[in-house]
MDTraj code that builds the backbone (N, CA, C; nanometers):
import mdtraj as md
import numpy as np

residues = "UNK UNK UNK UNK UNK UNK UNK UNK UNK UNK UNK UNK UNK UNK UNK UNK UNK UNK UNK UNK UNK UNK UNK UNK UNK UNK UNK UNK UNK UNK UNK UNK UNK UNK UNK UNK UNK UNK UNK UNK UNK UNK UNK UNK UNK UNK UNK UNK UNK UNK UNK UNK UNK UNK UNK UNK UNK UNK UNK UNK UNK UNK UNK UNK UNK UNK UNK UNK UNK UNK UNK UNK UNK UNK UNK UNK UNK UNK UNK UNK UNK UNK UNK UNK UNK UNK UNK UNK UNK UNK UNK UNK UNK UNK UNK UNK UNK UNK UNK UNK UNK UNK UNK UNK UNK UNK UNK UNK UNK UNK UNK UNK UNK UNK UNK UNK UNK UNK UNK UNK UNK UNK UNK UNK UNK UNK UNK UNK UNK UNK UNK UNK UNK UNK UNK UNK UNK UNK UNK UNK UNK UNK UNK UNK UNK UNK UNK UNK UNK UNK UNK UNK UNK UNK UNK UNK UNK UNK UNK UNK UNK UNK UNK UNK UNK UNK UNK UNK UNK UNK UNK UNK UNK UNK UNK UNK UNK UNK UNK UNK UNK UNK UNK UNK".split()
xyz = np.array([
    [8.6462, 11.7826, 20.8746],
    [8.5738, 11.8755, 20.7875],
    [8.4399, 11.9107, 20.8517],
    [8.4064, 12.0376, 20.8484],
    [8.2805, 12.0826, 20.9065],
    [8.1638, 12.0348, 20.8216],
    [8.0510, 12.0192, 20.8854],
    [7.9331, 11.9755, 20.8123],
    [7.8847, 12.0869, 20.7190],
    [7.8053, 12.0468, 20.6209],
    [7.7525, 12.1438, 20.5251],
    [7.6655, 12.2483, 20.5934],
    [7.5928, 12.2074, 20.6988],
    [7.5057, 12.3015, 20.7702],
    [7.5891, 12.4073, 20.8413],
    [7.6966, 12.3641, 20.9063],
    [7.7840, 12.4596, 20.9764],
    [7.8495, 12.5551, 20.8773],
    [7.8913, 12.5027, 20.7634],
    [7.9525, 12.5872, 20.6604],
    [7.8508, 12.6891, 20.6102],
    [7.7279, 12.6437, 20.5872],
    [7.6221, 12.7344, 20.5402],
    [7.5952, 12.8441, 20.6425],
    [7.5980, 12.8080, 20.7710],
    [7.5737, 12.9073, 20.8759],
    [7.6846, 13.0120, 20.8803],
    [7.8074, 12.9712, 20.8522],
    [7.9187, 13.0660, 20.8504],
    [7.9131, 13.1510, 20.7232],
    [7.8758, 13.0887, 20.6114],
    [7.8732, 13.1587, 20.4824],
    [7.7575, 13.2581, 20.4723],
    [7.6452, 13.2303, 20.5377],
    [7.5242, 13.3118, 20.5242],
    [7.5461, 13.4608, 20.5535],
    [7.6081, 13.4967, 20.6679],
    [7.6249, 13.6405, 20.6940],
    [7.7126, 13.7107, 20.5898],
    [7.8097, 13.6387, 20.5368],
    [7.8947, 13.6980, 20.4330],
    [7.8148, 13.7202, 20.3043],
    [7.7318, 13.6232, 20.2687],
    [7.6471, 13.6379, 20.1501],
    [7.5490, 13.7537, 20.1686],
    [7.4928, 13.7659, 20.2895],
    [7.3999, 13.8756, 20.3173],
    [7.4719, 14.0105, 20.3130],
    [7.5952, 14.0143, 20.3631],
    [7.6724, 14.1385, 20.3583],
    [7.7008, 14.1774, 20.2138],
    [7.7351, 14.0783, 20.1320],
    [7.7598, 14.1056, 19.9903],
    [7.6326, 14.1567, 19.9228],
    [7.5185, 14.0978, 19.9566],
    [7.3904, 14.1425, 19.9008],
    [7.3621, 14.2860, 19.9449],
    [7.3912, 14.3193, 20.0700],
    [7.3685, 14.4564, 20.1195],
    [7.4510, 14.5572, 20.0407],
    [7.5765, 14.5227, 20.0161],
    [7.6629, 14.6126, 19.9374],
    [7.6067, 14.6268, 19.7961],
    [7.5678, 14.5141, 19.7356],
    [7.5126, 14.5168, 19.5993],
    [7.3856, 14.6012, 19.5930],
    [7.2980, 14.5856, 19.6932],
    [7.1734, 14.6636, 19.6953],
    [7.2026, 14.8118, 19.7145],
    [7.2984, 14.8442, 19.7998],
    [7.3290, 14.9857, 19.8245],
    [7.3841, 15.0532, 19.6992],
    [7.4441, 14.9748, 19.6100],
    [7.4997, 15.0282, 19.4849],
    [7.4036, 15.0076, 19.3671],
    [7.2853, 14.9498, 19.3932],
    [7.1907, 14.9149, 19.2856],
    [7.2564, 14.8271, 19.1800],
    [7.3341, 14.7280, 19.2260],
    [7.4079, 14.6420, 19.1335],
    [7.3900, 14.4940, 19.1663],
    [7.2728, 14.4556, 19.2143],
    [7.2540, 14.3156, 19.2522],
    [7.2716, 14.2219, 19.1334],
    [7.2215, 14.2621, 19.0164],
    [7.2335, 14.1767, 18.8974],
    [7.3784, 14.1710, 18.8486],
    [7.4472, 14.2853, 18.8484],
    [7.5877, 14.2886, 18.8069],
    [7.6712, 14.2000, 18.8988],
    [7.6489, 14.2121, 19.0300],
    [7.7190, 14.1256, 19.1253],
    [7.6841, 13.9797, 19.0956],
    [7.5568, 13.9547, 19.0667],
    [7.5117, 13.8181, 19.0377],
    [7.5853, 13.7582, 18.9199],
    [7.6032, 13.8354, 18.8139],
    [7.6775, 13.7858, 18.6970],
    [7.8210, 13.7536, 18.7341],
    [7.8858, 13.8440, 18.8098],
    [8.0246, 13.8211, 18.8509],
    [8.0346, 13.7003, 18.9440],
    [7.9393, 13.6866, 19.0348],
    [7.9405, 13.5741, 19.1288],
    [7.9194, 13.4431, 19.0531],
    [7.8285, 13.4424, 18.9545],
    [7.8075, 13.3206, 18.8739],
    [7.9354, 13.2836, 18.7981],
    [8.0043, 13.3824, 18.7430],
    [8.1306, 13.3559, 18.6734],
    [8.2335, 13.2976, 18.7686],
    [8.2399, 13.3551, 18.8874],
    [8.3336, 13.3067, 18.9891],
    [8.3006, 13.1632, 19.0293],
    [8.1725, 13.1349, 19.0466],
    [8.1309, 12.9982, 19.0799],
    [8.1702, 12.8999, 18.9706],
    [8.1498, 12.9384, 18.8439],
    [8.1892, 12.8521, 18.7331],
    [8.3388, 12.8271, 18.7342],
    [8.4165, 12.9328, 18.7600],
    [8.5622, 12.9172, 18.7697],
    [8.5988, 12.8172, 18.8781],
    [8.5390, 12.8317, 18.9946],
    [8.5703, 12.7424, 19.1066],
    [8.5293, 12.5985, 19.0773],
    [8.4115, 12.5808, 19.0194],
    [8.3627, 12.4454, 18.9936],
    [8.4412, 12.3761, 18.8827],
    [8.4953, 12.4548, 18.7902],
    [8.5689, 12.3962, 18.6783],
    [8.7195, 12.3942, 18.6998],
    [8.7653, 12.4425, 18.8144],
    [8.9085, 12.4446, 18.8407],
    [8.9395, 12.3951, 18.9818],
    [8.9599, 12.2637, 18.9949],
    [8.9952, 12.2102, 19.1258],
    [9.1264, 12.2701, 19.1784],
    [9.2151, 12.3089, 19.0855],
    [9.3419, 12.3703, 19.1264],
    [9.3165, 12.5031, 19.1981],
    [9.2275, 12.5846, 19.1420],
    [9.1947, 12.7127, 19.2041],
    [9.1276, 12.6903, 19.3397],
    [9.0362, 12.5937, 19.3462],
    [8.9698, 12.5619, 19.4728],
    [9.0711, 12.5236, 19.5801],
    [9.1633, 12.4350, 19.5465],
    [9.2593, 12.3907, 19.6482],
    [9.3565, 12.5034, 19.6826],
    [9.3860, 12.5898, 19.5854],
    [9.4761, 12.7024, 19.6130],
    [9.4138, 12.7986, 19.7138],
    [9.2911, 12.8426, 19.6889],
    [9.2293, 12.9393, 19.7806],
    [9.1982, 12.8759, 19.9153],
    [9.1752, 12.7448, 19.9178],
    [9.1438, 12.6777, 20.0431],
    [9.2653, 12.6347, 20.1238],
    [9.3841, 12.6481, 20.0654],
    [9.5057, 12.6036, 20.1336],
    [9.5465, 12.7049, 20.2409],
    [9.5438, 12.6648, 20.3687],
    [9.5769, 12.7591, 20.4762],
    [9.7256, 12.7940, 20.4835],
    [9.8102, 12.7193, 20.4133],
    [9.9549, 12.7424, 20.4204],
    [10.0053, 12.8420, 20.3169],
    [9.9184, 12.8828, 20.2253],
    [9.9578, 12.9815, 20.1240],
    [9.9371, 13.1201, 20.1820],
    [10.0378, 13.2043, 20.1658],
    [10.0356, 13.3407, 20.2197],
    [9.9172, 13.4198, 20.1638],
    [9.8533, 13.5007, 20.2485],
    [9.7395, 13.5818, 20.2018],
    [9.7743, 13.6721, 20.0829],
    [9.8945, 13.7299, 20.0813],
    [9.9324, 13.8168, 19.9691],
    [9.9354, 13.7407, 19.8373],
    [9.9794, 13.6150, 19.8413],
    [9.9823, 13.5335, 19.7191],
    [9.8393, 13.5017, 19.6738],
    [9.7526, 13.4730, 19.7712],
    [9.6124, 13.4461, 19.7368],
    [9.5487, 13.5691, 19.6731],
    [9.5753, 13.6860, 19.7314],
    [9.5179, 13.8098, 19.6776],
    [9.5657, 13.8339, 19.5351],
    [9.6952, 13.8106, 19.5108],
    [9.7500, 13.8321, 19.3764],
    [9.6836, 13.7393, 19.2750],
    [9.6685, 13.6125, 19.3117],
    [9.6069, 13.5164, 19.2197],
    [9.4597, 13.5506, 19.1984],
    [9.3895, 13.5854, 19.3049],
    [9.2474, 13.6205, 19.2921],
    [9.2311, 13.7424, 19.2023],
    [9.3136, 13.8446, 19.2226],
    [9.3061, 13.9634, 19.1373],
    [9.3323, 13.9277, 18.9914],
    [9.4262, 13.8372, 18.9690],
    [9.4583, 13.7969, 18.8322],
    [9.3430, 13.7171, 18.7713],
    [9.2842, 13.6287, 18.8510],
    [9.1766, 13.5420, 18.8015],
    [9.0491, 13.6217, 18.7734],
    [9.0076, 13.7074, 18.8681],
    [8.8817, 13.7799, 18.8480],
    [8.8974, 13.8953, 18.7513],
    [9.0170, 13.9506, 18.7406],
    [9.0431, 14.0551, 18.6422],
    [8.9795, 14.1890, 18.6755],
    [9.0101, 14.2847, 18.5916],
    [8.9628, 14.4223, 18.6103],
    [8.8147, 14.4377, 18.5774],
    [8.7609, 14.3432, 18.4992],
    [8.6205, 14.3563, 18.4589],
    [8.5246, 14.3273, 18.5751],
    [8.5731, 14.2580, 18.6775],
    [8.4894, 14.2285, 18.7936],
    [8.4682, 14.3546, 18.8755],
    [8.3493, 14.3714, 18.9266],
    [8.3137, 14.4870, 19.0074],
    [8.4162, 14.5086, 19.1186],
    [8.4610, 14.6327, 19.1371],
    [8.5647, 14.6624, 19.2369],
    [8.5168, 14.6325, 19.3789],
    [8.3879, 14.6526, 19.4060],
    [8.3348, 14.6201, 19.5386],
    [8.3412, 14.4699, 19.5654],
    [8.3166, 14.3907, 19.4626],
    [8.3263, 14.2459, 19.4778],
    [8.4717, 14.2045, 19.4973],
    [8.5619, 14.2658, 19.4224],
    [8.7060, 14.2366, 19.4414],
    [8.7482, 14.2709, 19.5842],
    [8.7038, 14.3854, 19.6354],
    [8.7356, 14.4232, 19.7739],
    [8.6795, 14.3221, 19.8724],
    [8.5595, 14.2728, 19.8448],
    [8.4983, 14.1712, 19.9300],
    [8.5843, 14.0449, 19.9325],
    [8.6345, 14.0051, 19.8165],
    [8.7203, 13.8865, 19.8089],
    [8.8487, 13.9056, 19.8900],
    [8.9037, 14.0263, 19.8845],
    [9.0248, 14.0559, 19.9625],
    [8.9946, 14.0500, 20.1129],
    [8.8765, 14.0961, 20.1503],
    [8.8343, 14.0889, 20.2904],
    [8.8238, 13.9427, 20.3346],
    [8.7696, 13.8574, 20.2476],
    [8.7600, 13.7150, 20.2800],
    [8.8991, 13.6545, 20.3016],
    [8.9949, 13.6968, 20.2212],
    [9.1330, 13.6482, 20.2401],
    [9.1852, 13.6955, 20.3755],
    [9.1681, 13.8241, 20.4057],
    [9.2173, 13.8802, 20.5325],
    [9.1551, 13.8113, 20.6536],
    [9.0279, 13.7763, 20.6431],
    [8.9581, 13.7127, 20.7561],
    [8.9705, 13.5607, 20.7546],
    [9.0505, 13.5088, 20.6629],
    [9.0707, 13.3636, 20.6479],
    [8.9386, 13.2904, 20.6222],
    [8.8525, 13.3520, 20.5440],
    [8.7245, 13.2922, 20.5074],
    [8.7162, 13.2646, 20.3571],
    [8.8261, 13.2834, 20.2864],
    [8.8240, 13.2643, 20.1411],
    [8.7934, 13.1193, 20.1052],
    [8.8239, 13.0256, 20.1947],
    [8.7922, 12.8859, 20.1671],
    [8.6416, 12.8633, 20.1610],
    [8.5636, 12.9595, 20.2103],
    [8.4172, 12.9515, 20.2044],
    [8.3605, 13.0232, 20.0817],
    [8.4474, 13.0567, 19.9883],
    [8.4036, 13.1357, 19.8727],
    [8.2898, 13.0687, 19.7963],
    [8.3008, 12.9391, 19.7703],
    [8.1957, 12.8715, 19.6931],
    [8.0614, 12.8743, 19.7653],
    [8.0537, 12.8346, 19.8951],
    [7.9227, 12.8435, 19.9612],
    [7.8711, 12.9867, 19.9750],
    [7.9597, 13.0836, 19.9899],
    [7.9161, 13.2239, 19.9972],
    [7.8536, 13.2646, 19.8638],
    [7.9195, 13.2283, 19.7546],
    [7.8667, 13.2606, 19.6212],
    [7.7320, 13.1919, 19.5981],
    [7.7219, 13.0651, 19.6362],
    [7.5951, 12.9932, 19.6183],
    [7.4832, 13.0582, 19.6996],
    [7.5159, 13.1005, 19.8217],
    [7.4137, 13.1660, 19.9048],
    [7.3747, 13.3017, 19.8464],
    [7.4713, 13.3739, 19.7894],
    [7.4383, 13.5019, 19.7260],
    [7.3387, 13.4784, 19.6123],
    [7.3646, 13.3776, 19.5302],
    [7.2747, 13.3464, 19.4182],
    [7.1359, 13.3102, 19.4724],
    [7.1300, 13.2365, 19.5828],
    [7.0016, 13.2024, 19.6445],
    [6.9291, 13.3289, 19.6896],
    [7.0014, 13.4205, 19.7538],
    [6.9409, 13.5469, 19.7974],
    [6.8916, 13.6279, 19.6778],
    [6.9693, 13.6285, 19.5702],
    [6.9309, 13.7021, 19.4495],
    [6.8038, 13.6416, 19.3885],
    [6.7965, 13.5085, 19.3891],
    [6.6753, 13.4430, 19.3377],
    [6.5534, 13.4826, 19.4212],
    [6.5691, 13.4833, 19.5537],
    [6.4575, 13.5218, 19.6406],
    [6.4147, 13.6646, 19.6115],
    [6.5113, 13.7528, 19.5971],
    [6.4827, 13.8946, 19.5708],
    [6.4062, 13.9107, 19.4397],
    [6.4430, 13.8326, 19.3398],
    [6.3830, 13.8440, 19.2064],
    [6.2643, 13.7502, 19.1853],
    [6.2220, 13.6817, 19.2901],
    [6.1149, 13.5824, 19.2804],
    [6.1428, 13.4811, 19.1691],
    [6.2640, 13.4282, 19.1748],
    [6.3088, 13.3286, 19.0776],
    [6.3287, 13.1967, 19.1505],
    [6.2857, 13.0879, 19.0880],
    [6.3078, 12.9564, 19.1474],
    [6.4107, 12.8806, 19.0646],
    [6.4752, 12.7859, 19.1303],
    [6.5720, 12.7001, 19.0634],
    [6.5043, 12.5672, 19.0329],
    [6.5093, 12.5279, 18.9077],
    [6.4593, 12.3970, 18.8674],
    [6.5794, 12.3138, 18.8233],
    [6.6018, 12.2032, 18.8939],
    [6.7117, 12.1133, 18.8592],
    [6.6550, 12.0047, 18.7692],
    [6.7080, 11.9963, 18.6481],
    [6.6556, 11.9052, 18.5467],
    [6.7584, 11.7970, 18.5184],
    [6.7149, 11.6726, 18.5273],
    [6.7977, 11.5589, 18.4851],
    [6.7300, 11.4982, 18.3640],
    [6.8058, 11.4788, 18.2577],
    [6.7484, 11.4190, 18.1368],
    [6.8498, 11.3221, 18.0766],
    [6.7987, 11.2294, 17.9968],
    [6.8856, 11.1297, 17.9342],
    [6.9671, 11.1906, 17.8208],
    [6.9114, 11.2913, 17.7564],
    [6.9792, 11.3595, 17.6455],
    [6.9657, 11.5105, 17.6653],
    [7.0526, 11.5892, 17.6015],
    [7.0394, 11.7350, 17.6139],
    [6.9019, 11.7810, 17.5648],
    [6.8463, 11.8813, 17.6342],
    [6.7150, 11.9334, 17.5989],
    [6.7262, 12.0425, 17.4931],
    [6.6264, 12.0520, 17.4084],
    [6.6214, 12.1600, 17.3106],
    [6.5757, 12.2873, 17.3815],
    [6.5912, 12.4006, 17.3144],
    [6.5455, 12.5269, 17.3728],
    [6.3948, 12.5260, 17.3932],
    [6.3223, 12.4623, 17.3013],
    [6.1774, 12.4544, 17.3128],
    [6.1384, 12.3728, 17.4362],
    [6.2097, 12.2616, 17.4602],
    [6.1807, 12.1788, 17.5771],
    [6.2120, 12.2548, 17.7059],
    [6.3246, 12.3265, 17.7074],
    [6.3596, 12.4062, 17.8254],
    [6.2536, 12.5126, 17.8522],
    [6.2052, 12.5769, 17.7451],
    [6.1024, 12.6796, 17.7608],
    [5.9733, 12.6187, 17.8142],
    [5.9375, 12.5014, 17.7650],
    [5.8159, 12.4339, 17.8133],
    [5.8298, 12.4006, 17.9623],
    [5.9477, 12.3577, 18.0038],
    [5.9710, 12.3276, 18.1454],
    [5.9614, 12.4554, 18.2276],
    [6.0210, 12.5639, 18.1772],
    [6.0116, 12.6932, 18.2482],
    [5.8656, 12.7317, 18.2703],
    [5.7852, 12.7230, 18.1652],
    [5.6444, 12.7611, 18.1741],
    [5.5699, 12.6728, 18.2737],
    [5.5982, 12.5435, 18.2736],
    [5.5333, 12.4508, 18.3676],
    [5.5721, 12.4857, 18.5112],
    [5.7005, 12.5148, 18.5342],
    [5.7460, 12.5476, 18.6695],
    [5.6862, 12.6806, 18.7157],
    [5.6778, 12.7791, 18.6267],
    [5.6154, 12.9078, 18.6621],
    [5.4697, 12.8853, 18.7011],
    [5.3995, 12.8016, 18.6261],
    [5.2592, 12.7722, 18.6578],
    [5.2468, 12.7015, 18.7929],
    [5.3417, 12.6129, 18.8247],
    [5.3381, 12.5387, 18.9517],
    [5.3698, 12.6272, 19.0717],
    [5.4644, 12.7195, 19.0544],
    [5.5194, 12.7916, 19.1697],
    [5.4765, 12.9372, 19.1796],
    [5.4174, 12.9919, 19.0744],
    [5.3849, 13.1347, 19.0677],
    [5.5084, 13.2239, 19.0757],
    [5.6239, 13.1700, 19.0407],
    [5.7466, 13.2496, 19.0382],
    [5.7436, 13.3405, 18.9165],
    [5.8258, 13.4446, 18.9206],
    [5.8355, 13.5338, 18.8047],
    [5.9275, 13.4753, 18.6981],
    [6.0349, 13.4098, 18.7450],
    [6.1343, 13.3544, 18.6536],
    [6.1785, 13.2176, 18.7039],
    [6.2446, 13.1425, 18.6142],
    [6.2972, 13.0109, 18.6493],
    [6.4400, 13.0009, 18.5978],
    [6.5308, 12.9633, 18.6871],
    [6.6674, 12.9296, 18.6468],
    [6.6723, 12.7791, 18.6306],
    [6.7226, 12.7334, 18.5170],
    [6.7348, 12.5896, 18.4941],
    [6.8790, 12.5466, 18.5164],
    [6.8925, 12.4384, 18.5892],
    [7.0235, 12.3754, 18.6071],
    [7.0070, 12.2350, 18.5512],
    [7.0693, 12.2087, 18.4375],
    [7.0475, 12.0808, 18.3705],
    [7.1683, 11.9899, 18.3845],
    [7.1395, 11.8609, 18.3892],
    [7.2473, 11.7620, 18.3857],
    [7.1982, 11.6401, 18.3095],
    [7.2919, 11.5712, 18.2491],
    [7.2605, 11.4522, 18.1702],
    [7.2794, 11.3297, 18.2594],
    [7.1767, 11.2421, 18.2597],
    [7.1819, 11.1169, 18.3354],
    [7.1365, 11.0060, 18.2404],
    [7.2317, 10.9386, 18.1806],
    [7.2014, 10.8361, 18.0795],
    [7.1193, 10.7200, 18.1374],
    [7.1224, 10.7020, 18.2703],
    [7.0461, 10.5935, 18.3331],
    [6.8953, 10.6156, 18.3248],
    [6.8529, 10.7373, 18.2946],
    [6.7092, 10.7658, 18.2872],
    [6.6438, 10.7018, 18.1655],
    [6.7203, 10.6624, 18.0661],
    [6.6751, 10.6036, 17.9405],
    [6.6056, 10.7085, 17.8540],
    [6.5099, 10.7784, 17.9084],
    [6.4375, 10.8832, 17.8379],
    [6.3571, 10.9651, 17.9371],
    [6.3017, 11.0768, 17.8925],
    [6.2213, 11.1613, 17.9803],
    [6.3074, 11.2507, 18.0680],
    [6.2441, 11.3091, 18.1702],
    [6.3137, 11.4034, 18.2581],
    [6.2695, 11.3846, 18.4025],
    [6.3562, 11.4325, 18.4928],
    [6.3213, 11.4477, 18.6329],
    [6.3405, 11.5953, 18.6634],
    [6.2372, 11.6588, 18.7169],
    [6.2416, 11.8017, 18.7487],
    [6.2304, 11.8160, 18.8997],
    [6.3269, 11.8850, 18.9593],
    [6.3232, 11.9085, 19.1041],
    [6.3173, 12.0587, 19.1272],
    [6.2131, 12.1027, 19.1973],
    [6.1966, 12.2432, 19.2345],
    [6.1748, 12.2452, 19.3854],
    [6.2759, 12.2910, 19.4572],
    [6.2670, 12.2873, 19.6034],
    [6.2549, 12.1439, 19.6492],
    [6.1488, 12.1136, 19.7243],
    [6.1295, 11.9772, 19.7731],
    [6.0376, 11.8961, 19.6815],
    [5.9839, 11.9597, 19.5770],
    [5.8962, 11.8901, 19.4827],
    [5.9786, 11.8217, 19.3750],
    [5.9424, 11.6977, 19.3438],
    [6.0094, 11.6229, 19.2381],
    [5.9033, 11.5696, 19.1423],
    [5.9227, 11.5992, 19.0148],
    [5.8358, 11.5454, 18.9106],
    [5.9202, 11.4473, 18.8321],
    [5.8888, 11.3191, 18.8450],
    [5.9675, 11.2153, 18.7790],
    [5.8922, 11.1663, 18.6565],
    [5.9286, 11.2186, 18.5407],
    [5.8675, 11.1781, 18.4143],
    [5.9694, 11.1020, 18.3306],
    [6.0546, 11.0247, 18.3992],
    [6.1576, 10.9502, 18.3278],
    [6.1042, 10.8144, 18.2845],
    [6.1607, 10.7634, 18.1794],
    [6.1220, 10.6323, 18.1294],
    [6.1608, 10.5248, 18.2313],
    [6.2746, 10.5433, 18.2973],
    [6.3187, 10.4483, 18.4004],
    [6.2123, 10.4357, 18.5097],
    [6.1593, 10.5486, 18.5546],
    [6.0568, 10.5484, 18.6590],
    [5.9284, 10.4826, 18.6097],
    [5.8900, 10.5126, 18.4865],
    [5.7680, 10.4527, 18.4304],
    [5.7820, 10.3014, 18.4191],
    [5.9015, 10.2538, 18.3784],
    [5.9253, 10.1098, 18.3684],
    [5.9221, 10.0451, 18.5072],
    [5.9764, 10.1148, 18.6069],
    [5.9755, 10.0631, 18.7443],
    [5.8317, 10.0496, 18.7941],
    [5.7488, 10.1522, 18.7701],
    [5.6086, 10.1452, 18.8136],
    [5.5338, 10.0313, 18.7428],
    [5.5607, 10.0154, 18.6139],
    [5.4977, 9.9074, 18.5380],
    [5.5413, 9.7713, 18.5926],
    [5.6681, 9.7583, 18.6240],
    [5.7213, 9.6338, 18.6798],
    [5.6555, 9.6019, 18.8136],
    [5.6372, 9.7055, 18.8985],
    [5.5727, 9.6846, 19.0286],
    [5.4274, 9.6414, 19.0111],
    [5.3590, 9.7026, 18.9138],
    [5.2191, 9.6647, 18.8888],
    [5.2101, 9.5203, 18.8407],
    [5.3010, 9.4826, 18.7503],
    [5.2980, 9.3469, 18.6959],
    [5.3339, 9.2424, 18.8019],
    [5.4292, 9.2749, 18.8865],
    [5.4690, 9.1795, 18.9904],
    [5.3665, 9.1718, 19.1024],
    [5.2863, 9.2751, 19.1177],
    [5.1841, 9.2784, 19.2219],
    [5.0569, 9.2067, 19.1839],
    [5.0395, 9.1790, 19.0531],
    [4.9136, 9.1148, 19.0115],
    [4.9251, 8.9665, 18.9946],
])
top = md.Topology()
chain = top.add_chain()
for i, resn in enumerate(residues, 1):
    res = top.add_residue(resn, chain, resSeq=i)
    for name in ("N", "CA", "C"):
        top.add_atom(name, md.element.get_by_symbol(name[0]), res)
traj = md.Trajectory(xyz[None], top)
């Protein structure tokens, strides 16, 4: 299996080409919505992932399944792009291409991704407070939140924005307290 860096290097030009098509049609956001839906489908369907990644399945069968899965509501230019990926035997890179497209869209819109880990689901008010804090930290226009539940945190949150990590979890606070007590 190729390394993640090599895969990203192969996926990048395809993501940039998709962005160029979207920009030429003034449909970057529409493409973004379709790409996010496609990513959700791939992440929630290991069967679909293994099907598109299987080199022994005929390209025509892959195209038929992809057309059925994405449906008529998906932008025709994006559907054509997917067919091109099948023809070039790059459809197995669909997930990294989609992720890179979303990254390019975030850069274009001055949006940052904040990855949030919390012990319990956050309320809308808490999510909004985190958005405002991240905007103040980064000067971004918008913030996309990616949340996950980590019961090991006990309480609080861990916020990761790029290489910055804000650890406001109860687990971390208890660890720091333990280190202080053992050090004295």
